[in-house]
N, C-alpha and C positions, 0 to 999 in steps of 0.2 A: 537571320541567325544561323549559325552553323549547327551541324549535327551534334557536335560535342556539347554545345550549350544546352540543347534540348535534352540530351542524355543527363546532364547534371541537374537540370530542372526536375526531371522525372525522378532521379535518385533522391533529391531533397524532398519531393512530395511523398515518395514511398516511406522515407525515414520518418517524416512527420506523422504519417498515418500509423506507422508501427508504434511510435511513441504514444500516440493517443490511445491505441488499443492496450498497450502495456499499462498506462496510467489507469485506464478504466478497470482492467483486471485487478490491479493492486488495490484500488479504492473499493471495489466490489468485495474482494476477499476480506479486507479489514472490516468492512461493514458486516459481512456474514459472520465473522468470528468474534465480533465485539460482544455479542450476548453470551458467548462461552467464556470469554476472557474476564469480563467484569465480575462475575460471581467468584472467580478464582482470586482476583485482586482483593475483593471484599473479604474473602476467607483469610487471605494472608494478613490483611490489616487487622482483622479480628484476632487472629492468633498472636500477632505482635502485641496488641493491646493486652491480651490475657497474660502474655509472658511478662510484660512490664508490671502488671498487677501482682503477679506471683512473687517477683523479686523484692 
């Protein structure tokens, strides 16, 4: 194989590794913030139900 082929192979490998790291970070953050977001969503739903009851 020529040198350019090896360079392209390495570039592809590096891009794949970077994508995996990015996906891991995104999944980890969403999991970390889930316990803070859920109570907020619950509160919003509760407020909406109360608003409907008032009308």
